[in-house]
PyMOL CGO cylinders between C-alpha atoms (Angstrom):
from pymol import cmd
from pymol.cgo import CYLINDER

trace = [
    CYLINDER, 67.36, -46.86, -9.02, 65.92, -49.40, -6.64, 0.3, 1, 1, 1, 1, 1, 1,
    CYLINDER, 65.92, -49.40, -6.64, 65.71, -46.76, -3.91, 0.3, 1, 1, 1, 1, 1, 1,
    CYLINDER, 65.71, -46.76, -3.91, 63.34, -44.75, -6.17, 0.3, 1, 1, 1, 1, 1, 1,
    CYLINDER, 63.34, -44.75, -6.17, 61.20, -47.61, -7.48, 0.3, 1, 1, 1, 1, 1, 1,
    CYLINDER, 61.20, -47.61, -7.48, 60.32, -49.08, -4.10, 0.3, 1, 1, 1, 1, 1, 1,
    CYLINDER, 60.32, -49.08, -4.10, 58.79, -45.87, -2.60, 0.3, 1, 1, 1, 1, 1, 1,
    CYLINDER, 58.79, -45.87, -2.60, 56.97, -45.24, -5.86, 0.3, 1, 1, 1, 1, 1, 1,
    CYLINDER, 56.97, -45.24, -5.86, 55.51, -48.73, -5.84, 0.3, 1, 1, 1, 1, 1, 1,
    CYLINDER, 55.51, -48.73, -5.84, 54.61, -48.31, -2.27, 0.3, 1, 1, 1, 1, 1, 1,
    CYLINDER, 54.61, -48.31, -2.27, 52.75, -45.08, -2.93, 0.3, 1, 1, 1, 1, 1, 1,
    CYLINDER, 52.75, -45.08, -2.93, 50.94, -46.56, -5.98, 0.3, 1, 1, 1, 1, 1, 1,
    CYLINDER, 50.94, -46.56, -5.98, 49.90, -49.63, -3.87, 0.3, 1, 1, 1, 1, 1, 1,
    CYLINDER, 49.90, -49.63, -3.87, 48.38, -47.36, -1.20, 0.3, 1, 1, 1, 1, 1, 1,
    CYLINDER, 48.38, -47.36, -1.20, 46.60, -45.12, -3.86, 0.3, 1, 1, 1, 1, 1, 1,
    CYLINDER, 46.60, -45.12, -3.86, 45.22, -48.26, -5.55, 0.3, 1, 1, 1, 1, 1, 1,
    CYLINDER, 45.22, -48.26, -5.55, 44.01, -49.79, -2.33, 0.3, 1, 1, 1, 1, 1, 1,
    CYLINDER, 44.01, -49.79, -2.33, 42.36, -46.56, -1.17, 0.3, 1, 1, 1, 1, 1, 1,
    CYLINDER, 42.36, -46.56, -1.17, 40.80, -45.99, -4.58, 0.3, 1, 1, 1, 1, 1, 1,
    CYLINDER, 40.80, -45.99, -4.58, 39.43, -49.69, -4.40, 0.3, 1, 1, 1, 1, 1, 1,
    CYLINDER, 39.43, -49.69, -4.40, 37.48, -48.86, -1.32, 0.3, 1, 1, 1, 1, 1, 1,
    CYLINDER, 37.48, -48.86, -1.32, 36.55, -45.31, -2.17, 0.3, 1, 1, 1, 1, 1, 1,
    CYLINDER, 36.55, -45.31, -2.17, 34.94, -46.59, -5.50, 0.3, 1, 1, 1, 1, 1, 1,
    CYLINDER, 34.94, -46.59, -5.50, 33.13, -49.49, -3.75, 0.3, 1, 1, 1, 1, 1, 1,
    CYLINDER, 33.13, -49.49, -3.75, 29.44, -49.18, -4.07, 0.3, 1, 1, 1, 1, 1, 1,
    CYLINDER, 29.44, -49.18, -4.07, 27.68, -48.03, -0.76, 0.3, 1, 1, 1, 1, 1, 1,
    CYLINDER, 27.68, -48.03, -0.76, 24.75, -50.49, -0.34, 0.3, 1, 1, 1, 1, 1, 1,
    CYLINDER, 24.75, -50.49, -0.34, 23.56, -49.07, 3.09, 0.3, 1, 1, 1, 1, 1, 1,
    CYLINDER, 23.56, -49.07, 3.09, 22.79, -45.51, 3.95, 0.3, 1, 1, 1, 1, 1, 1,
    CYLINDER, 22.79, -45.51, 3.95, 21.18, -43.77, 6.94, 0.3, 1, 1, 1, 1, 1, 1,
    CYLINDER, 21.18, -43.77, 6.94, 17.68, -42.54, 6.15, 0.3, 1, 1, 1, 1, 1, 1,
    CYLINDER, 17.68, -42.54, 6.15, 16.24, -40.73, 9.17, 0.3, 1, 1, 1, 1, 1, 1,
    CYLINDER, 16.24, -40.73, 9.17, 15.09, -43.14, 11.64, 0.3, 1, 1, 1, 1, 1, 1,
    CYLINDER, 15.09, -43.14, 11.64, 15.90, -46.13, 9.51, 0.3, 1, 1, 1, 1, 1, 1,
    CYLINDER, 15.90, -46.13, 9.51, 18.69, -47.70, 7.28, 0.3, 1, 1, 1, 1, 1, 1,
    CYLINDER, 18.69, -47.70, 7.28, 18.20, -47.85, 3.55, 0.3, 1, 1, 1, 1, 1, 1,
    CYLINDER, 18.20, -47.85, 3.55, 19.52, -50.82, 1.58, 0.3, 1, 1, 1, 1, 1, 1,
    CYLINDER, 19.52, -50.82, 1.58, 19.92, -50.72, -2.22, 0.3, 1, 1, 1, 1, 1, 1,
    CYLINDER, 19.92, -50.72, -2.22, 21.56, -53.10, -4.74, 0.3, 1, 1, 1, 1, 1, 1,
    CYLINDER, 21.56, -53.10, -4.74, 20.96, -53.65, -8.42, 0.3, 1, 1, 1, 1, 1, 1,
    CYLINDER, 20.96, -53.65, -8.42, 17.75, -55.61, -7.87, 0.3, 1, 1, 1, 1, 1, 1,
    CYLINDER, 17.75, -55.61, -7.87, 15.88, -53.98, -5.06, 0.3, 1, 1, 1, 1, 1, 1,
    CYLINDER, 15.88, -53.98, -5.06, 15.82, -51.34, -2.30, 0.3, 1, 1, 1, 1, 1, 1,
    CYLINDER, 15.82, -51.34, -2.30, 14.22, -51.45, 1.16, 0.3, 1, 1, 1, 1, 1, 1,
    CYLINDER, 14.22, -51.45, 1.16, 14.48, -49.87, 4.64, 0.3, 1, 1, 1, 1, 1, 1,
    CYLINDER, 14.48, -49.87, 4.64, 15.17, -51.65, 7.87, 0.3, 1, 1, 1, 1, 1, 1,
    CYLINDER, 15.17, -51.65, 7.87, 15.59, -50.82, 11.54, 0.3, 1, 1, 1, 1, 1, 1,
    CYLINDER, 15.59, -50.82, 11.54, 18.93, -49.12, 12.45, 0.3, 1, 1, 1, 1, 1, 1,
    CYLINDER, 18.93, -49.12, 12.45, 19.40, -51.82, 15.03, 0.3, 1, 1, 1, 1, 1, 1,
    CYLINDER, 19.40, -51.82, 15.03, 19.37, -54.52, 12.37, 0.3, 1, 1, 1, 1, 1, 1,
    CYLINDER, 19.37, -54.52, 12.37, 22.07, -55.60, 9.83, 0.3, 1, 1, 1, 1, 1, 1,
    CYLINDER, 22.07, -55.60, 9.83, 22.02, -56.98, 6.30, 0.3, 1, 1, 1, 1, 1, 1,
    CYLINDER, 22.02, -56.98, 6.30, 24.33, -59.88, 6.13, 0.3, 1, 1, 1, 1, 1, 1,
    CYLINDER, 24.33, -59.88, 6.13, 27.86, -58.47, 5.73, 0.3, 1, 1, 1, 1, 1, 1,
    CYLINDER, 27.86, -58.47, 5.73, 26.84, -55.37, 3.71, 0.3, 1, 1, 1, 1, 1, 1,
    CYLINDER, 26.84, -55.37, 3.71, 27.25, -53.28, 6.86, 0.3, 1, 1, 1, 1, 1, 1,
    CYLINDER, 27.25, -53.28, 6.86, 30.95, -54.11, 7.03, 0.3, 1, 1, 1, 1, 1, 1,
    CYLINDER, 30.95, -54.11, 7.03, 33.06, -51.63, 4.95, 0.3, 1, 1, 1, 1, 1, 1,
    CYLINDER, 33.06, -51.63, 4.95, 35.96, -54.07, 4.80, 0.3, 1, 1, 1, 1, 1, 1,
    CYLINDER, 35.96, -54.07, 4.80, 33.78, -56.88, 3.34, 0.3, 1, 1, 1, 1, 1, 1,
    CYLINDER, 33.78, -56.88, 3.34, 31.45, -54.79, 1.14, 0.3, 1, 1, 1, 1, 1, 1,
    CYLINDER, 31.45, -54.79, 1.14, 33.92, -54.47, -1.80, 0.3, 1, 1, 1, 1, 1, 1,
    CYLINDER, 33.92, -54.47, -1.80, 33.82, -58.33, -2.30, 0.3, 1, 1, 1, 1, 1, 1,
    CYLINDER, 33.82, -58.33, -2.30, 30.13, -58.79, -1.94, 0.3, 1, 1, 1, 1, 1, 1,
    CYLINDER, 30.13, -58.79, -1.94, 27.71, -59.15, -4.96, 0.3, 1, 1, 1, 1, 1, 1,
    CYLINDER, 27.71, -59.15, -4.96, 25.68, -56.28, -6.27, 0.3, 1, 1, 1, 1, 1, 1,
    CYLINDER, 25.68, -56.28, -6.27, 23.00, -58.78, -7.07, 0.3, 1, 1, 1, 1, 1, 1,
    CYLINDER, 23.00, -58.78, -7.07, 22.98, -61.40, -4.41, 0.3, 1, 1, 1, 1, 1, 1,
    CYLINDER, 22.98, -61.40, -4.41, 20.61, -64.44, -4.67, 0.3, 1, 1, 1, 1, 1, 1,
    CYLINDER, 20.61, -64.44, -4.67, 19.90, -64.25, -1.01, 0.3, 1, 1, 1, 1, 1, 1,
    CYLINDER, 19.90, -64.25, -1.01, 20.07, -61.52, 1.75, 0.3, 1, 1, 1, 1, 1, 1,
    CYLINDER, 20.07, -61.52, 1.75, 19.88, -62.17, 5.49, 0.3, 1, 1, 1, 1, 1, 1,
    CYLINDER, 19.88, -62.17, 5.49, 18.72, -59.54, 7.84, 0.3, 1, 1, 1, 1, 1, 1,
    CYLINDER, 18.72, -59.54, 7.84, 19.28, -59.96, 11.48, 0.3, 1, 1, 1, 1, 1, 1,
    CYLINDER, 19.28, -59.96, 11.48, 19.01, -57.97, 14.76, 0.3, 1, 1, 1, 1, 1, 1,
    CYLINDER, 19.01, -57.97, 14.76, 22.45, -56.32, 15.41, 0.3, 1, 1, 1, 1, 1, 1,
    CYLINDER, 22.45, -56.32, 15.41, 22.19, -57.24, 19.05, 0.3, 1, 1, 1, 1, 1, 1,
    CYLINDER, 22.19, -57.24, 19.05, 21.70, -61.00, 19.62, 0.3, 1, 1, 1, 1, 1, 1,
    CYLINDER, 21.70, -61.00, 19.62, 19.81, -60.25, 22.87, 0.3, 1, 1, 1, 1, 1, 1,
    CYLINDER, 19.81, -60.25, 22.87, 17.29, -57.77, 21.35, 0.3, 1, 1, 1, 1, 1, 1,
    CYLINDER, 17.29, -57.77, 21.35, 14.63, -60.48, 21.46, 0.3, 1, 1, 1, 1, 1, 1,
    CYLINDER, 14.63, -60.48, 21.46, 14.63, -63.05, 24.22, 0.3, 1, 1, 1, 1, 1, 1,
    CYLINDER, 14.63, -63.05, 24.22, 12.32, -65.34, 26.35, 0.3, 1, 1, 1, 1, 1, 1,
    CYLINDER, 12.32, -65.34, 26.35, 14.22, -64.03, 29.36, 0.3, 1, 1, 1, 1, 1, 1,
    CYLINDER, 14.22, -64.03, 29.36, 12.08, -61.88, 31.75, 0.3, 1, 1, 1, 1, 1, 1,
    CYLINDER, 12.08, -61.88, 31.75, 14.95, -59.93, 33.34, 0.3, 1, 1, 1, 1, 1, 1,
    CYLINDER, 14.95, -59.93, 33.34, 17.70, -57.70, 32.00, 0.3, 1, 1, 1, 1, 1, 1,
    CYLINDER, 17.70, -57.70, 32.00, 18.75, -59.09, 28.65, 0.3, 1, 1, 1, 1, 1, 1,
    CYLINDER, 18.75, -59.09, 28.65, 22.20, -57.56, 29.09, 0.3, 1, 1, 1, 1, 1, 1,
    CYLINDER, 22.20, -57.56, 29.09, 22.75, -60.29, 31.85, 0.3, 1, 1, 1, 1, 1, 1,
    CYLINDER, 22.75, -60.29, 31.85, 22.36, -62.91, 29.21, 0.3, 1, 1, 1, 1, 1, 1,
    CYLINDER, 22.36, -62.91, 29.21, 25.58, -61.84, 27.34, 0.3, 1, 1, 1, 1, 1, 1,
    CYLINDER, 25.58, -61.84, 27.34, 27.59, -60.87, 30.27, 0.3, 1, 1, 1, 1, 1, 1,
    CYLINDER, 27.59, -60.87, 30.27, 29.79, -63.97, 30.04, 0.3, 1, 1, 1, 1, 1, 1,
    CYLINDER, 29.79, -63.97, 30.04, 29.71, -64.14, 26.26, 0.3, 1, 1, 1, 1, 1, 1,
    CYLINDER, 29.71, -64.14, 26.26, 28.33, -67.56, 26.33, 0.3, 1, 1, 1, 1, 1, 1,
    CYLINDER, 28.33, -67.56, 26.33, 24.79, -66.97, 25.14, 0.3, 1, 1, 1, 1, 1, 1,
    CYLINDER, 24.79, -66.97, 25.14, 23.89, -68.56, 21.76, 0.3, 1, 1, 1, 1, 1, 1,
    CYLINDER, 23.89, -68.56, 21.76, 21.33, -67.45, 19.27, 0.3, 1, 1, 1, 1, 1, 1,
    CYLINDER, 21.33, -67.45, 19.27, 19.06, -70.46, 19.45, 0.3, 1, 1, 1, 1, 1, 1,
    CYLINDER, 19.06, -70.46, 19.45, 15.39, -71.22, 19.07, 0.3, 1, 1, 1, 1, 1, 1,
    CYLINDER, 15.39, -71.22, 19.07, 15.22, -73.63, 22.07, 0.3, 1, 1, 1, 1, 1, 1,
    CYLINDER, 15.22, -73.63, 22.07, 12.62, -72.88, 24.70, 0.3, 1, 1, 1, 1, 1, 1,
    CYLINDER, 12.62, -72.88, 24.70, 14.97, -72.48, 27.59, 0.3, 1, 1, 1, 1, 1, 1,
    CYLINDER, 14.97, -72.48, 27.59, 14.00, -69.21, 29.39, 0.3, 1, 1, 1, 1, 1, 1,
    CYLINDER, 14.00, -69.21, 29.39, 17.48, -67.78, 29.22, 0.3, 1, 1, 1, 1, 1, 1,
    CYLINDER, 17.48, -67.78, 29.22, 18.02, -68.44, 25.39, 0.3, 1, 1, 1, 1, 1, 1,
    CYLINDER, 18.02, -68.44, 25.39, 18.22, -65.70, 22.87, 0.3, 1, 1, 1, 1, 1, 1,
    CYLINDER, 18.22, -65.70, 22.87, 15.68, -66.54, 20.10, 0.3, 1, 1, 1, 1, 1, 1,
    CYLINDER, 15.68, -66.54, 20.10, 15.92, -66.62, 16.30, 0.3, 1, 1, 1, 1, 1, 1,
    CYLINDER, 15.92, -66.62, 16.30, 14.35, -63.57, 14.65, 0.3, 1, 1, 1, 1, 1, 1,
    CYLINDER, 14.35, -63.57, 14.65, 15.29, -62.80, 11.14, 0.3, 1, 1, 1, 1, 1, 1,
    CYLINDER, 15.29, -62.80, 11.14, 14.22, -61.88, 7.69, 0.3, 1, 1, 1, 1, 1, 1,
    CYLINDER, 14.22, -61.88, 7.69, 15.55, -63.73, 4.51, 0.3, 1, 1, 1, 1, 1, 1,
    CYLINDER, 15.55, -63.73, 4.51, 14.99, -62.33, 0.98, 0.3, 1, 1, 1, 1, 1, 1,
    CYLINDER, 14.99, -62.33, 0.98, 15.70, -64.70, -1.74, 0.3, 1, 1, 1, 1, 1, 1,
    CYLINDER, 15.70, -64.70, -1.74, 15.67, -64.42, -5.48, 0.3, 1, 1, 1, 1, 1, 1,
    CYLINDER, 15.67, -64.42, -5.48, 15.15, -67.36, -7.69, 0.3, 1, 1, 1, 1, 1, 1,
    CYLINDER, 15.15, -67.36, -7.69, 14.75, -68.03, -11.40, 0.3, 1, 1, 1, 1, 1, 1,
    CYLINDER, 14.75, -68.03, -11.40, 11.74, -70.42, -11.08, 0.3, 1, 1, 1, 1, 1, 1,
    CYLINDER, 11.74, -70.42, -11.08, 9.51, -72.13, -8.58, 0.3, 1, 1, 1, 1, 1, 1,
    CYLINDER, 9.51, -72.13, -8.58, 10.00, -75.86, -7.77, 0.3, 1, 1, 1, 1, 1, 1,
    CYLINDER, 10.00, -75.86, -7.77, 8.14, -78.22, -10.01, 0.3, 1, 1, 1, 1, 1, 1,
    CYLINDER, 8.14, -78.22, -10.01, 4.50, -78.54, -9.16, 0.3, 1, 1, 1, 1, 1, 1,
    CYLINDER, 4.50, -78.54, -9.16, 4.43, -75.44, -7.06, 0.3, 1, 1, 1, 1, 1, 1,
    CYLINDER, 4.43, -75.44, -7.06, 2.51, -72.33, -8.24, 0.3, 1, 1, 1, 1, 1, 1,
    CYLINDER, 2.51, -72.33, -8.24, 2.98, -68.82, -6.60, 0.3, 1, 1, 1, 1, 1, 1,
    CYLINDER, 2.98, -68.82, -6.60, -0.54, -69.11, -5.25, 0.3, 1, 1, 1, 1, 1, 1,
    CYLINDER, -0.54, -69.11, -5.25, 0.63, -71.97, -2.97, 0.3, 1, 1, 1, 1, 1, 1,
    CYLINDER, 0.63, -71.97, -2.97, 4.33, -71.04, -2.87, 0.3, 1, 1, 1, 1, 1, 1,
    CYLINDER, 4.33, -71.04, -2.87, 4.57, -71.82, 0.86, 0.3, 1, 1, 1, 1, 1, 1,
    CYLINDER, 4.57, -71.82, 0.86, 4.39, -75.49, -0.09, 0.3, 1, 1, 1, 1, 1, 1,
    CYLINDER, 4.39, -75.49, -0.09, 7.86, -75.30, -1.55, 0.3, 1, 1, 1, 1, 1, 1,
    CYLINDER, 7.86, -75.30, -1.55, 9.38, -74.85, 1.96, 0.3, 1, 1, 1, 1, 1, 1,
    CYLINDER, 9.38, -74.85, 1.96, 10.95, -77.90, 3.38, 0.3, 1, 1, 1, 1, 1, 1,
    CYLINDER, 10.95, -77.90, 3.38, 9.19, -77.24, 6.72, 0.3, 1, 1, 1, 1, 1, 1,
    CYLINDER, 9.19, -77.24, 6.72, 5.79, -77.78, 4.95, 0.3, 1, 1, 1, 1, 1, 1,
    CYLINDER, 5.79, -77.78, 4.95, 6.86, -81.18, 3.64, 0.3, 1, 1, 1, 1, 1, 1,
    CYLINDER, 6.86, -81.18, 3.64, 8.21, -82.23, 6.92, 0.3, 1, 1, 1, 1, 1, 1,
    CYLINDER, 8.21, -82.23, 6.92, 5.57, -80.86, 9.22, 0.3, 1, 1, 1, 1, 1, 1,
    CYLINDER, 5.57, -80.86, 9.22, 2.18, -80.88, 7.33, 0.3, 1, 1, 1, 1, 1, 1,
    CYLINDER, 2.18, -80.88, 7.33, 1.57, -84.46, 7.99, 0.3, 1, 1, 1, 1, 1, 1,
    CYLINDER, 1.57, -84.46, 7.99, 2.24, -84.14, 11.76, 0.3, 1, 1, 1, 1, 1, 1,
    CYLINDER, 2.24, -84.14, 11.76, -0.18, -81.35, 12.26, 0.3, 1, 1, 1, 1, 1, 1,
    CYLINDER, -0.18, -81.35, 12.26, 2.57, -78.91, 13.50, 0.3, 1, 1, 1, 1, 1, 1,
    CYLINDER, 2.57, -78.91, 13.50, 2.17, -76.77, 10.20, 0.3, 1, 1, 1, 1, 1, 1,
    CYLINDER, 2.17, -76.77, 10.20, -0.85, -74.39, 10.69, 0.3, 1, 1, 1, 1, 1, 1,
    CYLINDER, -0.85, -74.39, 10.69, -1.73, -72.02, 7.86, 0.3, 1, 1, 1, 1, 1, 1,
    CYLINDER, -1.73, -72.02, 7.86, -3.17, -69.03, 9.55, 0.3, 1, 1, 1, 1, 1, 1,
    CYLINDER, -3.17, -69.03, 9.55, -3.94, -66.69, 6.66, 0.3, 1, 1, 1, 1, 1, 1,
    CYLINDER, -3.94, -66.69, 6.66, -3.41, -66.50, 2.96, 0.3, 1, 1, 1, 1, 1, 1,
    CYLINDER, -3.41, -66.50, 2.96, -3.78, -63.19, 0.95, 0.3, 1, 1, 1, 1, 1, 1,
    CYLINDER, -3.78, -63.19, 0.95, -2.76, -61.15, -2.03, 0.3, 1, 1, 1, 1, 1, 1,
    CYLINDER, -2.76, -61.15, -2.03, -2.26, -57.36, -2.08, 0.3, 1, 1, 1, 1, 1, 1,
    CYLINDER, -2.26, -57.36, -2.08, -0.63, -54.72, -4.19, 0.3, 1, 1, 1, 1, 1, 1,
    CYLINDER, -0.63, -54.72, -4.19, 2.69, -53.51, -2.88, 0.3, 1, 1, 1, 1, 1, 1,
    CYLINDER, 2.69, -53.51, -2.88, 4.52, -50.70, -4.87, 0.3, 1, 1, 1, 1, 1, 1,
    CYLINDER, 4.52, -50.70, -4.87, 2.89, -51.95, -8.15, 0.3, 1, 1, 1, 1, 1, 1,
    CYLINDER, 2.89, -51.95, -8.15, 3.70, -55.58, -7.48, 0.3, 1, 1, 1, 1, 1, 1,
    CYLINDER, 3.70, -55.58, -7.48, 1.27, -58.31, -6.62, 0.3, 1, 1, 1, 1, 1, 1,
    CYLINDER, 1.27, -58.31, -6.62, 2.27, -59.81, -3.23, 0.3, 1, 1, 1, 1, 1, 1,
    CYLINDER, 2.27, -59.81, -3.23, 1.14, -63.36, -2.30, 0.3, 1, 1, 1, 1, 1, 1,
    CYLINDER, 1.14, -63.36, -2.30, 1.44, -63.77, 1.48, 0.3, 1, 1, 1, 1, 1, 1,
    CYLINDER, 1.44, -63.77, 1.48, 1.07, -66.70, 3.65, 0.3, 1, 1, 1, 1, 1, 1,
    CYLINDER, 1.07, -66.70, 3.65, 1.18, -66.46, 7.53, 0.3, 1, 1, 1, 1, 1, 1,
    CYLINDER, 1.18, -66.46, 7.53, 1.69, -69.81, 9.33, 0.3, 1, 1, 1, 1, 1, 1,
    CYLINDER, 1.69, -69.81, 9.33, 3.13, -71.32, 12.46, 0.3, 1, 1, 1, 1, 1, 1,
    CYLINDER, 3.13, -71.32, 12.46, 5.33, -74.34, 12.73, 0.3, 1, 1, 1, 1, 1, 1,
    CYLINDER, 5.33, -74.34, 12.73, 5.38, -75.58, 16.45, 0.3, 1, 1, 1, 1, 1, 1,
    CYLINDER, 5.38, -75.58, 16.45, 6.45, -72.42, 18.38, 0.3, 1, 1, 1, 1, 1, 1,
    CYLINDER, 6.45, -72.42, 18.38, 7.63, -70.17, 15.45, 0.3, 1, 1, 1, 1, 1, 1,
    CYLINDER, 7.63, -70.17, 15.45, 5.53, -67.84, 13.33, 0.3, 1, 1, 1, 1, 1, 1,
    CYLINDER, 5.53, -67.84, 13.33, 6.25, -67.07, 9.69, 0.3, 1, 1, 1, 1, 1, 1,
    CYLINDER, 6.25, -67.07, 9.69, 5.24, -64.24, 7.45, 0.3, 1, 1, 1, 1, 1, 1,
    CYLINDER, 5.24, -64.24, 7.45, 6.07, -65.65, 3.94, 0.3, 1, 1, 1, 1, 1, 1,
    CYLINDER, 6.07, -65.65, 3.94, 5.61, -63.21, 1.08, 0.3, 1, 1, 1, 1, 1, 1,
    CYLINDER, 5.61, -63.21, 1.08, 6.26, -63.91, -2.60, 0.3, 1, 1, 1, 1, 1, 1,
    CYLINDER, 6.26, -63.91, -2.60, 6.52, -61.70, -5.73, 0.3, 1, 1, 1, 1, 1, 1,
    CYLINDER, 6.52, -61.70, -5.73, 7.00, -62.43, -9.40, 0.3, 1, 1, 1, 1, 1, 1,
    CYLINDER, 7.00, -62.43, -9.40, 8.96, -59.66, -11.03, 0.3, 1, 1, 1, 1, 1, 1,
    CYLINDER, 8.96, -59.66, -11.03, 10.56, -59.49, -14.53, 0.3, 1, 1, 1, 1, 1, 1,
    CYLINDER, 10.56, -59.49, -14.53, 10.64, -63.22, -14.84, 0.3, 1, 1, 1, 1, 1, 1,
    CYLINDER, 10.64, -63.22, -14.84, 12.09, -63.88, -11.47, 0.3, 1, 1, 1, 1, 1, 1,
    CYLINDER, 12.09, -63.88, -11.47, 10.62, -64.95, -8.02, 0.3, 1, 1, 1, 1, 1, 1,
    CYLINDER, 10.62, -64.95, -8.02, 11.26, -63.20, -4.81, 0.3, 1, 1, 1, 1, 1, 1,
    CYLINDER, 11.26, -63.20, -4.81, 10.63, -64.43, -1.42, 0.3, 1, 1, 1, 1, 1, 1,
    CYLINDER, 10.63, -64.43, -1.42, 10.61, -62.37, 1.86, 0.3, 1, 1, 1, 1, 1, 1,
    CYLINDER, 10.61, -62.37, 1.86, 10.46, -64.82, 4.68, 0.3, 1, 1, 1, 1, 1, 1,
    CYLINDER, 10.46, -64.82, 4.68, 10.10, -63.19, 8.22, 0.3, 1, 1, 1, 1, 1, 1,
    CYLINDER, 10.10, -63.19, 8.22, 10.35, -65.44, 11.23, 0.3, 1, 1, 1, 1, 1, 1,
    CYLINDER, 10.35, -65.44, 11.23, 10.15, -65.22, 14.97, 0.3, 1, 1, 1, 1, 1, 1,
    CYLINDER, 10.15, -65.22, 14.97, 9.06, -67.42, 17.92, 0.3, 1, 1, 1, 1, 1, 1,
    CYLINDER, 9.06, -67.42, 17.92, 5.30, -66.79, 18.58, 0.3, 1, 1, 1, 1, 1, 1,
    CYLINDER, 5.30, -66.79, 18.58, 6.14, -65.15, 22.02, 0.3, 1, 1, 1, 1, 1, 1,
    CYLINDER, 6.14, -65.15, 22.02, 8.19, -62.35, 20.46, 0.3, 1, 1, 1, 1, 1, 1,
    CYLINDER, 8.19, -62.35, 20.46, 6.57, -62.03, 17.05, 0.3, 1, 1, 1, 1, 1, 1,
    CYLINDER, 6.57, -62.03, 17.05, 4.60, -59.01, 17.94, 0.3, 1, 1, 1, 1, 1, 1,
    CYLINDER, 4.60, -59.01, 17.94, 7.88, -57.23, 19.11, 0.3, 1, 1, 1, 1, 1, 1,
    CYLINDER, 7.88, -57.23, 19.11, 9.59, -58.02, 15.77, 0.3, 1, 1, 1, 1, 1, 1,
    CYLINDER, 9.59, -58.02, 15.77, 6.48, -57.35, 13.47, 0.3, 1, 1, 1, 1, 1, 1,
    CYLINDER, 6.48, -57.35, 13.47, 7.22, -53.65, 13.27, 0.3, 1, 1, 1, 1, 1, 1,
    CYLINDER, 7.22, -53.65, 13.27, 10.72, -54.38, 11.67, 0.3, 1, 1, 1, 1, 1, 1,
    CYLINDER, 10.72, -54.38, 11.67, 9.26, -56.95, 9.43, 0.3, 1, 1, 1, 1, 1, 1,
    CYLINDER, 9.26, -56.95, 9.43, 6.54, -54.56, 8.19, 0.3, 1, 1, 1, 1, 1, 1,
    CYLINDER, 6.54, -54.56, 8.19, 9.07, -51.70, 7.68, 0.3, 1, 1, 1, 1, 1, 1,
    CYLINDER, 9.07, -51.70, 7.68, 11.19, -53.79, 5.23, 0.3, 1, 1, 1, 1, 1, 1,
    CYLINDER, 11.19, -53.79, 5.23, 8.19, -55.31, 3.49, 0.3, 1, 1, 1, 1, 1, 1,
    CYLINDER, 8.19, -55.31, 3.49, 6.27, -52.13, 3.03, 0.3, 1, 1, 1, 1, 1, 1,
    CYLINDER, 6.27, -52.13, 3.03, 9.33, -50.26, 1.63, 0.3, 1, 1, 1, 1, 1, 1,
    CYLINDER, 9.33, -50.26, 1.63, 10.56, -53.03, -0.70, 0.3, 1, 1, 1, 1, 1, 1,
    CYLINDER, 10.56, -53.03, -0.70, 11.00, -51.79, -4.33, 0.3, 1, 1, 1, 1, 1, 1,
    CYLINDER, 11.00, -51.79, -4.33, 12.08, -53.78, -7.24, 0.3, 1, 1, 1, 1, 1, 1,
    CYLINDER, 12.08, -53.78, -7.24, 14.16, -52.40, -10.23, 0.3, 1, 1, 1, 1, 1, 1,
]
cmd.load_cgo(trace, "trace")
């Protein structure tokens, strides 16, 4: 009897595990020249060379939230953006290059997008001045290192976007806020000023294709 039960249990285990992954939602799909991300709150496109936190990993996807409070978008290749004037592949040849924002000419720099969902704004902050909720503002405004370059509102896919573009020392930020269905969403793009123009195309792709449900 044991000889029969053990193989049956083994087969059932394999079937259950396979079914678990087969039935797992697919958050990212190829969409022509870009990748398309969709969860229960929103959808957007991004460059095929970028990743969305761990939602690109088929082994981790089954355990990830369908409605995350925060999503982090990064270049898939840590040397895609760099201060280095030579061959960027040389930077990672020994596997020691870190993704830092230091100004050393051989450093790989921080370029990223963070999409955050929150239930409310901090006390005393309105969406018209939402950039003031960032800790960088509180720290840097008094030093003169925080410079608000532009503030605007515009319609994006039926939603009113409040956008603030500012620099903090050597980093440029594109900070966009939406109020949707009683929630607030923030799309924070950042890159060092020296490579911001190179990353802006990816930033605009994600922002312009953002749709809320």
